[in-house]
N, C-alpha and C positions, 0 to 999 in steps of 0.2 A: 372816401368813407372813413372817418376818424375811428369809429368803433371797430370796423374790420381791420384797419391798420394796427390798432392797439392789440387786437387778439392775435394777429399773425406775427407781429413783431415780437410778441412775448414768447413765441415758439422757437425763436432763433437764439440759442444760448451763446454768450460771449466766448465760451470755451471752444466753439466751432467756427463762428463767424465774427471777426477774423480768428485765426489766420487764413481760413479757407474763404473762397469767394462764393457768393450766392446771388442769383438773379431770379426775380419772380414777377409775374404779371397775372392778374385776375380780371377777366372781362365779363360784363353782363351781356349775354347773347340776345336778350330781349330788346335792348336799345343800343348796344355797342359801347356803353360807357366803360372806362377803365376804373375798376373798383379798388385796385391796389397795384402798386408797382414799386419795385426795389431793384435798382441797377438794371432797368429794362433794356438798355442798349449795350450792355457789356457783352462783348464777344467771348463765348465760352464753347467748350466741347459739347455737342449735343448727344454724343454717343448714339445709342440706338433710337433716340428721338428723331434721328435723321430719317428713320423709316416712315415717320409721319409725312414728310415731304414726298418720299418715294411713292407711298401708297396713294396719297391724294392725287399726285400727278399721273400715276398709272391709270387710275380710274377715270380721270378726265381726258388724258391724251389717247389711251387705247379704247376707252369706252367700256362701260360695265358689262357688255355682252361679249367682250373679247374672250377667246379661248386659245389655250396652248394646244398644239397638235403634234403628236409623235406618230410617225407613219412608217410602216414597213412596206417596201415595194420590191418588185422582182424585175430583172432585165436579163434577157437571154439572147440579145442581138449579137454579142461577141463572145463574152465569157458568162456562163450562168452565174448570176449575181443576185444576192439579197441585200437590199439597202435599208438601213435604219436612219431616218432623218429626224433630227430634233429641232424644236423651235424654242427651247429655253424653259421647258417645264421643270421647275425645281422640285416637284413632288413626285416625279416619275419613279416608280418602285419596282421591286422584284415581281410583285403580283402583276403589274402592268406588262412587264417583260414576258412573263409566263403566258399571259393571254395572247400576246402577239406571236409567241412561239407556237401556240396551239393553232392559231390561224394559218401560219406558214405551213405547219405540218399537214393540215387538212387540204391545202391548196396545191402543194408542190410534190413532185415525185421524190421518193426516198432513195432511188438508185442513182442519183446525180450528185456530183461533188460541187459545192457552191463556194463562191467567193463572197465573203461578208464585208459589206462596206458601211461606213458611218459618214453621214453628211452633217458636218458641223459648220456649214457656211453661214448660218444665221447670225453668228457672232464673230468678232475678231478673235485672234489667238492670244490675247493678253489674259492670263489666268487670274490675276489678283488686282485689287484696287490700289490706287495711288496712295502711298504712305503706309501700306500694310506692313506689319512686323514680320521679318523673315522667320523668326523662331516660333511663330504661330502656325506655320504652314501645315503641320501634321495634326493640329487640333481640329475637332469636328466643326468648329465655327470659323476656321480659317481655311476652308476648302477652296480649291481652284474652281473657277466658273467656266462652264461649257454649255452649249445648247443641247448637249446630249448627256444629261445627268442621270444618276441612278442612286437611290437611297441617300440623297444629300451628299453624294460623292464620298461616302464613307463606308466602312465595314464595321460591323459590331463584333467585338471579340468577347466571347463568353468563357469564363474560367471557373473551374471547380477544383477544390483541394481534394487530396486523397483522404483516406481514413486514418492514416498514421503519419506521424512526423517522419520526414525524409522522403515521402512519396512525391513523385513528379506531379505537377499540376496538369489537369486535363484541359486542353484548349480547343475550342471550336470557333469557326468564323461564320457569320451570316452576312450575305449569302455565302453558301459553300462555293468556293472558287479557287482556282489555281493562280489567280492574278496576284494574290499576296502570298508571301512566305512567312511562316511562323518560326521564330527562334526562341525556344522555350527554355529559359534559365530559372524559372520559378520553382519553388519547393513548398511542401507542406511543413509547417513548423508550429510548435505549441505557443510560441511567443513571436509576434511580428514587430515588436518594438525595435526600431532602428533598421528594419528591413521591410518597409511598406511595399505593397504590390505596385508595380509600375508597368504601364502598357504604352510603349513609345514606338516611333518609327525613326530610323536614321535620317537626319536632316542633311547630312553632308554627302550622301550617296544617292545616285539616281536609281533608287530601287524601292520596292514596296515590301521590304522586310520589316515585320513587326516583332519587336523584342519584348518578351515577358520576363520580368525580373522581380526579385523580392519574394515575399512569402504570404501564404494564407493559412489560417488555422484549420485544423482538420474539419472536413465536410462543409466549409464555408464556400460561398460562391461570389463571383464579382463579374462585372461586364464593363466595357468601355467602347466608345466609338473612336475610330481613327480615320482621318482623311487619307485618301489614296492619291498617289501621283498619277498624272495623265488620266483624268477620270473618263474621258471619251473612250479611251482604249479599254478601261475597266468595264464600261457599259457593253462594249462590243464583246469582250471576252465572256462576260456572264451570259450575254445573249447566245453566243455560240455554244456554251455549255448547256443552256436550256434547249436549244435546237437539237443538240446531239441526243438529249434524253428523249426527244420526240422523233428520232430517226432521221433528222436532217443533218448531214455532215458538211462542215465548212472547212475547207483546206487552206484558207488564208484570210487575212483581214487587212483592210485598207481604209484610210480616211480620204474620202473623195466626194466630189459633188454628184448629187443624184443625176444620172443621165436623163435626157428628155424622153428617151424611149422606154423608160421604166413605167410599169403600171402598178398602182397601189393595191395592196392586198388587205390591209387592216390598219386601223388607227386607234389611238387613245387620246381622249380630249380631257382638258382640265380648265375649268372656268376661272376667270380672273379673280372673281370675288373669293373663291376658295383659296387661291394663292395669297391674296392680300390678308385674309383672315388668319391663315396659318402663320404668315410672316409676322403680323403684329402681335398675335397672342403668344407665340413661342419665341419671338425675336429672332427669326431665322435669317441668317446673313445671306445664304445662297439665294433665297427667294428675292431678297432685295436687289442683289447684283444682277440676277436674271431679269427682273423687272426693269432695271435701269438700262440694260443693253437691249431689251425688247423695245423699250421706248425709242432708243437710238435707231434701231432697225426700222421701226414704224415711221419715224420722223424723216429719215433720209432715204429709205428704200434700199439701202445697202447693208452690208454686215453691221450688226449692232456694236457700237463702241460706247465706252463710258462717257467719252466727251460728247458724243451726239445725244446720249440720254440726258446728260446734265443740261445741254442746250434746250432740250425739250422741256425739262423741268423748269428751267428759268423762264422760258417763254410762257408756260402755264402760270407761274407765280406772278410775273410782271403783268400778264393780261388781266390779273385780278387785283392789281394795285398793291402787291407786296413788293417792297423795295429789295431787289436781289443784290444791291450793292452792300447790304448790311449782313449778308451771309456768304459763307464759302462752302460750296458743294464739291466734295472730292470723290465720293462714292455714294452708293445707294443705301448702305447698311449702317453707317456710322462707325465702322471699324477703324477707319483712318483718322489719325489725329490732325490731319490737314483740314477736316471739317470745322467750321465755326458757325455759330448761330447766336441769336439773342432770344431772350424770353419773349420779347415783344413780337419777334418774327414768328415764333412757334404758336403763340396765342393768336396771332393774326391769321395764321394758316387754319387753325381750328375754327376760327370765326368764318373764314371763307367757305369751308366745307359745310358748316352749319347752315349757311345761307343757300347752299345748293341742295334743295330738298329732294332732288332726284337721286343724288349720290350720298347724301348724308346718312340715310339708314344703313347702307352698306358700310360706309366708313366708320360710323359710330359702333356698329355691331362687331367690326373687326378688332376693336380694342378690348383687351381683357378687363375683367372686373375683379374686385376682391373676392377671394374664396373660390374663384373659377379656375379651371385648368389653364395654366399659362404663367406669365411672369409675375402676376399678382396673387398667385394661388394661396400663399401663406400670409397675406397682409390684410389688415383692417377687417378681419373676419369678425362677425358678430357686432358690428358697429353700424351707425347710420349711413356709412359709405357703402356697405355691402348692398348689392342689387341696385345700386344707384350710380356710383362713380365708375367711369371707364377711362383708362389711361394707358399710355405707353411709357414703359420704363426705359432707362438707358444706363449702361454701366461700362466704364473703362477704368483702368487703374487710376485712381485719383480723381475720378469724375462720375457724377451720378445725376440723371435727369428724370423728371416725372411730370408728364403733361397730359391733359385730357379734358374730359367733361364731367360735371357733377351738377345735380339738381339740389338747390337749397331747400330749406324747410318751407319756404313760401311758394315752392313749385316752379321757381324760375331757374333756367339752366345757365350755368357758368362755364367759361373756358378758362383753364389755368395752365401755366407753365412754370416749372421750377427747375433751375439748373445749378448744380453745386460742383465746384472744381477746386483743385489744388489742395487736396487733403491726403493724408496717409493714415494707415492704421485701420480701425474697425469701420467698415462700411455700414454696419447696422445702426450706428448712432445717427448717421445722415438719413437713412431710410426711415428711422423712427420719426425724425422731424418731418419728412415728407408725408408720412401717414397721419401725423397730427394735423398737418395743413389740410389734407383731404377730409379729415373728420370735421374740422372747423367749417370748411366750405359746405359740407353736406348738411350742417345744422344752421347755416347762415340764413337770415331773413332781414330784409330792410324794414 
């Protein structure tokens, strides 16, 4: 399409491309024609566009009716024991834990000491994806993966300055738990220049000590999420604390397989489409890695591994004629720089899902749109792309991707994929180009 090519080419300034790389493909979903392509087979970092592959495969491999189940059971055959068994629900929360604690309190005697067990046999014990950066480990999007997660395997640290310079900062943690320790070095100061507030966890120690340093101005507040070490133990500790508030005392904790003699007391369910939507709209890495290992467990019948999940993904893609030799899948989230993809492959995946009218409404709805809550919330608002375009963003240092669906002015739906890589400096310039591309496509008609 010469006219579309001219309009899209005009959006790519020489000041950005080169020295940076860009690949782009636009497909007509009505008849499958390629309307535009630029470096369509160039292997680049998909970043969180990797989640498009993960969510599409999960919906197809697991089935749209799949549910994650977290169950609390009791066993009294040898030692009175309460077991919490996780199946990889990445959205399991303190509220869910509280509901299970209430069920336990109502069903069990309060004059017994209980052993609290956690069953994490659904996944293997590898906590991070291949190629993840070691210094991202404490970041809320670099959390460890476990089938027994809680609050995204993070705690939220809330900080309030004092009324006067020199006052110590007031620090609280949600959920309130003794699993983490706070080392508060922060102060209240009239000027924070050169002393920005920092919330960190020591990376070189096997501890969950969170360090508050720097300063806040009087009466200011701040908050931050920090990933915890050994998140399955974190889940158990918080559960034991909730049980104690309901009169159930746990004298020890263990990670072990649920015994066959245990009887279930209560469960929390999470629908797959809820997880997929949360993952794509907020670009949640834990959800992606849990989906990958859940596919692995479903595929092999054994503990879920990333390798098995990747095999399931490739089988799904190859079964729909997408050439898996042209992509490299290293994880489910796109955090790893070992991942490689092409704009043609991503656009092809979008076309595959469009043709599956059973799953397409779920998949399409899982993607954020301009102005909505999620990764596109501040982009393309008030334009013809708003309430029209739905896309997945992806960002790593020096890489940015933008792929999804948009309906042109003639009512025909298009699939597009844009990947940019090898740049430094201001990401905003590259996102502005992406937004202009989305706007042009939303106004396009043949």
